[in-house]
C-alpha positions in Angstrom: 16.9 36.6 -14.8 17.1 38.5 -11.6 16.6 37.3 -8.0 13.2 36.8 -6.6 12.6 38.2 -3.1 11.9 35.4 -0.6 11.0 36.4 3.0 11.8 33.1 4.5 15.3 31.8 5.5 16.7 28.3 5.8 15.7 26.8 9.2 12.4 28.8 9.5 9.7 26.4 10.7 6.0 26.0 11.4 4.1 23.4 13.4 0.4 22.5 12.9 -1.4 20.0 15.1 -4.8 18.4 14.7 -6.8 15.5 16.1 -8.4 13.6 13.2 -12.0 12.9 13.9 -14.4 10.4 12.3 -16.3 13.4 10.7 -13.0 14.6 9.1 -12.6 11.1 7.5 -16.2 11.0 6.2 -16.1 14.6 4.9 -12.9 13.8 3.1 -14.4 10.5 1.7 -17.4 12.5 0.5 -15.2 15.1 -1.3 -12.9 12.6 -2.9 -15.3 9.7 -3.4 -12.9 7.4 -1.6 -15.2 5.2 0.5 -12.8 2.3 0.7 -13.6 -0.1 3.5 -10.2 0.7 4.9 -11.7 4.1 5.9 -15.4 3.4 6.3 -16.1 -0.2 7.4 -15.2 -0.9 11.0 -16.2 -4.6 10.9 -14.1 -5.2 7.8 -11.1 -3.5 9.4 -11.4 -5.6 12.6 -10.2 -8.6 10.4 -7.0 -6.8 9.3 -3.7 -6.3 11.0 -4.7 -2.8 11.8 -7.9 -3.8 13.7 -9.6 -0.5 13.0 -10.3 2.0 10.3 -7.5 4.1 8.8 -7.4 7.8 8.1 -6.8 8.4 4.3 -3.1 8.9 3.8 -3.8 11.8 1.5 -5.9 13.5 4.3 -3.0 13.2 6.6 -0.6 14.5 4.0 -3.0 17.4 3.1 -2.5 18.9 6.5 1.0 19.9 5.4 -0.7 22.4 3.2 -1.9 24.2 6.4 1.6 24.4 7.7 2.9 25.9 4.5 0.1 28.5 4.6 0.9 29.3 8.2 4.6 29.8 7.6 3.9 32.3 4.9 0.8 34.0 6.3 2.6 37.1 7.6 4.0 37.8 4.1 0.9 37.2 1.9 0.4 40.9 1.0 4.0 41.6 0.1 5.2 38.3 -1.3 2.7 36.3 -3.4 3.5 32.5 -3.3 2.0 29.4 -4.8 2.6 25.7 -4.1 4.9 24.3 -6.8 4.3 20.7 -5.7 5.4 17.9 -3.4 8.2 15.4 -3.9 9.0 12.1 -2.2 5.6 11.7 -0.5 5.7 8.6 1.7 3.1 7.2 4.1 5.3 5.6 6.7 2.8 4.6 9.3 -1.0 4.3 9.9 -3.2 7.0 11.2 -6.4 6.1 13.1 -9.4 8.2 13.9 -8.8 10.0 17.1 -5.0 10.3 16.5 -3.5 13.7 17.0 -1.0 14.4 14.3 1.6 17.1 14.2 3.1 18.5 11.0 6.6 20.0 11.3 7.4 22.1 8.2 11.1 23.3 8.0 12.6 25.4 5.2 15.6 23.3 4.0 16.8 25.3 0.9 16.1 28.5 -1.1 16.9 29.1 -4.7 16.8 32.9 -5.1 17.2 32.7 -8.9 13.9 30.8 -9.3 12.2 32.1 -6.1 11.7 28.5 -4.9 11.9 27.2 -1.3 12.0 23.5 -0.4 10.7 22.5 3.0 11.2 19.1 4.7 7.8 18.0 6.0 7.5 15.4 8.8 4.2 14.4 10.2 4.0 12.4 13.5 1.3 11.0 15.6 0.8 11.6 19.4 3.3 8.8 20.1 6.0 10.5 18.1 5.8 7.9 15.3 6.5 9.3 11.8 3.4 8.7 9.7 4.2 10.8 6.6 7.2 12.6 5.1 7.6 14.7 2.0 9.4 17.7 0.4 7.2 20.8 -0.4 8.2 23.4 -2.9 6.9 27.0 -2.8 7.4 29.4 -5.7 7.4 33.1 -5.0 5.9 35.4 -7.6 6.7 38.9 -8.8 4.0 41.4 -9.0 3.1 42.4 -12.6 2.8 46.2 -13.2 
């Protein structure tokens, strides 16, 4: 098997920042069907240690997909790529409606034989607290003649 062309290099990075709104949470709940009181019931959550509704962990995590798209966007025409999956996903802190989260996506390793990159993903809130971490694998494809 030959090497697959990968346009990225170790250390390349991308940042994506977004303030999570109440409408983001309700749209995500509608799409997924996850209407847990942790996300949708303010009175219920006042009685918990959090004191307020939480953003879905998976919604927070999903924003890493935007960073992976952005890091590769300049190469879409020449180097087709698909997400190969995420490893070691951890929700390390709460995210609340109105929080501004920043996803830092950094290429950590490249396997040229398989055409895969692994990125370290760290998502923080506006206070610099880490709220989610994971590894993301991209797999580069070859064009078929």
